[in-house]
C-alpha positions as CSV (number, residue, x, y, z in Angstrom):
1,M,-25.6,-10.5,-6.0
2,N,-27.1,-9.0,-2.9
3,D,-30.7,-10.1,-2.0
4,K,-31.5,-6.5,-1.0
5,N,-31.7,-5.7,-4.7
6,L,-34.9,-7.7,-4.9
7,T,-36.7,-5.3,-2.6
8,R,-35.6,-2.0,-4.1
9,N,-37.9,0.9,-4.1
10,R,-38.2,1.8,-7.8
11,E,-39.3,5.3,-7.2
12,G,-36.2,6.0,-5.0
13,L,-33.9,4.4,-7.6
14,N,-35.5,6.6,-10.3
15,K,-34.8,9.7,-8.2
16,I,-31.1,8.7,-8.0
17,R,-31.0,8.1,-11.8
18,Q,-32.5,11.6,-12.3
19,L,-29.9,13.2,-10.1
20,I,-26.9,11.2,-11.4
21,D,-27.9,11.0,-15.1
22,V,-24.5,10.5,-16.7
23,Q,-21.0,9.2,-15.8
24,K,-20.0,11.4,-12.9
25,I,-17.1,11.7,-10.6
26,V,-17.9,11.3,-6.9
27,M,-15.8,11.4,-3.8
28,M,-15.8,7.9,-2.2
29,A,-15.2,7.9,1.5
30,S,-14.0,4.6,3.0
31,R,-12.7,3.5,6.4
32,L,-15.6,5.4,7.9
33,D,-14.5,4.2,11.4
34,K,-11.4,6.4,11.4
35,I,-10.8,10.1,11.6
36,P,-10.1,11.4,9.1
37,F,-11.8,8.8,6.9
38,S,-10.2,8.1,3.5
39,V,-11.5,9.8,0.3
40,C,-10.9,9.1,-3.3
41,P,-12.4,10.6,-6.5
42,M,-14.1,7.8,-8.5
43,T,-16.1,7.8,-11.7
44,I,-19.5,6.2,-11.7
45,L,-19.5,3.9,-14.7
46,E,-23.0,2.6,-14.5
47,M,-26.1,2.4,-12.3
48,D,-27.5,-1.0,-13.2
49,D,-31.1,-2.1,-13.3
50,Q,-31.0,-3.3,-9.7
51,G,-29.7,0.1,-8.6
52,D,-26.1,-0.9,-7.9
53,L,-23.3,1.5,-8.8
54,W,-20.2,0.3,-10.7
55,F,-16.7,1.6,-10.6
56,F,-13.2,0.4,-11.6
57,T,-10.4,0.3,-9.1
58,S,-6.9,-1.2,-8.7
59,K,-6.1,-4.0,-6.3
60,K,-3.1,-1.7,-5.3
61,S,-5.4,1.2,-4.4
62,S,-6.1,2.4,-0.8
63,V,-9.8,2.1,-1.5
64,F,-9.4,-1.5,-2.4
65,Q,-7.5,-2.1,0.9
66,D,-10.0,-0.1,2.9
67,I,-12.9,-2.2,1.5
68,E,-11.1,-5.4,2.5
69,Y,-11.1,-4.0,6.0
70,D,-14.6,-2.5,6.1
71,N,-16.9,-2.5,3.1
72,R,-19.1,0.5,4.2
73,V,-18.7,3.6,1.9
74,Q,-20.1,7.0,1.6
75,L,-20.4,8.6,-1.9
76,L,-20.6,12.4,-2.2
77,Y,-21.8,13.8,-5.5
78,S,-21.8,17.5,-6.4
79,D,-22.9,19.1,-9.7
80,E,-22.7,22.9,-9.4
81,D,-23.9,23.4,-13.0
82,T,-27.3,21.7,-12.3
83,Q,-27.4,22.4,-8.6
84,K,-27.7,18.7,-7.7
85,Y,-26.1,17.2,-4.7
86,V,-26.4,13.7,-3.4
87,S,-24.9,11.7,-0.4
88,I,-25.2,7.9,-0.7
89,F,-24.3,5.3,1.9
90,G,-23.8,1.7,0.8
91,N,-21.7,-1.4,0.9
92,A,-18.9,-2.1,-1.5
93,S,-17.9,-5.4,-3.0
94,H,-14.9,-6.3,-5.2
95,I,-16.1,-8.2,-8.3
96,I,-14.2,-10.1,-10.9
97,D,-16.3,-10.3,-14.1
98,N,-14.6,-10.1,-17.5
99,E,-17.9,-9.6,-19.3
100,K,-18.8,-6.7,-17.1
101,V,-15.3,-5.2,-17.5
102,E,-15.8,-5.5,-21.3
103,A,-19.2,-3.8,-21.1
104,L,-18.0,-0.9,-18.9
105,W,-14.5,-0.4,-20.4
106,N,-13.7,2.8,-22.3
107,P,-10.3,4.0,-23.7
108,M,-10.0,6.7,-21.0
109,M,-9.4,3.9,-18.5
110,N,-6.0,3.4,-20.1
111,H,-4.8,6.4,-18.1
112,W,-5.1,4.3,-14.9
113,F,-4.8,0.7,-16.1
114,D,-2.7,-1.2,-18.6
115,G,-5.8,-2.1,-20.6
116,K,-8.8,-4.1,-19.6
117,D,-6.6,-7.2,-19.0
118,D,-4.6,-5.4,-16.3
119,P,-4.2,-8.0,-13.5
120,D,-4.7,-5.2,-10.9
121,L,-8.0,-4.1,-12.5
122,V,-11.1,-5.0,-10.4
123,L,-14.7,-3.9,-10.5
124,L,-16.2,-2.2,-7.5
125,N,-19.9,-2.7,-6.9
126,I,-21.8,-0.4,-4.5
127,N,-25.1,-1.6,-3.1
128,M,-26.9,1.6,-2.0
129,E,-28.7,1.5,1.3
130,H,-29.4,5.2,2.1
131,A,-29.3,8.4,0.2
132,Y,-30.0,12.1,0.8
133,Y,-30.3,14.8,-1.9
134,W,-30.4,18.6,-2.4
135,N,-31.7,19.8,-5.7
136,N,-32.3,23.4,-6.7
137,D,-34.5,23.3,-9.8
138,T,-33.9,26.9,-10.6
139,N,-30.5,27.8,-12.1
140,A,-27.6,29.0,-9.9
141,L,-27.8,32.7,-11.1
142,V,-31.5,32.9,-10.1
143,S,-30.6,31.4,-6.7
144,F,-27.8,33.9,-6.3
145,F,-30.2,36.8,-6.9
146,E,-32.8,35.3,-4.6
147,L,-30.2,35.1,-1.8
148,I,-29.2,38.8,-2.4
149,E,-32.9,39.8,-2.5
150,G,-33.5,37.8,0.7
151,G,-30.7,39.6,2.4
152,L,-32.2,43.0,1.5
153,T,-35.9,42.2,2.1
154,N,-35.8,39.4,4.7
155,K,-37.6,37.3,2.1
156,K,-36.5,33.7,2.4
157,P,-35.2,32.4,-1.0
158,D,-36.4,29.2,-2.6
159,L,-33.3,27.0,-2.1
160,G,-34.8,24.0,-3.8
161,K,-35.8,20.6,-2.5
162,Q,-33.9,18.2,-0.2
163,G,-34.6,15.1,1.8
164,P,-33.9,11.4,2.1
165,I,-34.4,9.1,-0.8
166,D,-36.2,5.9,0.1
167,L,-34.3,3.0,-1.5
168,Q,-35.9,0.1,0.3
169,T,-39.4,-1.4,0.3
170,Y,-40.5,-3.1,3.4
């Protein structure tokens, strides 16, 4: 476990929890040192009490290989229905923990793995370091009409809130 978890900003973690409130698919970018970097859709299985994000991956996957080379990752989250968008930078670790696999496993994973005892199955833990969010508290239809009205009247629409999320305490 990473010592940075001991100095997490609880307010920042709660903000992330509010933005990503259920299992969601994110785009995980790896090999951030190359152009274009690699991207892969991944499902967030859990955000634990320390603020780490958990995923399943295969030892044969490109993301597994990328993290062996460089463990920095960027997660891009988009929920058009709720108008919530988050970008998270962190460090990934491969974890082998049968109890955690048991706790996070669901039958949908059988589409990608030969059960929870699949020898290629590995947990991926992301220790978040930095995050940035965009959140439009009004619904998308209101936002659309505000944009139209703004174009006709030069009135600036309320496009919601955005900014960095402080994840560290100093």
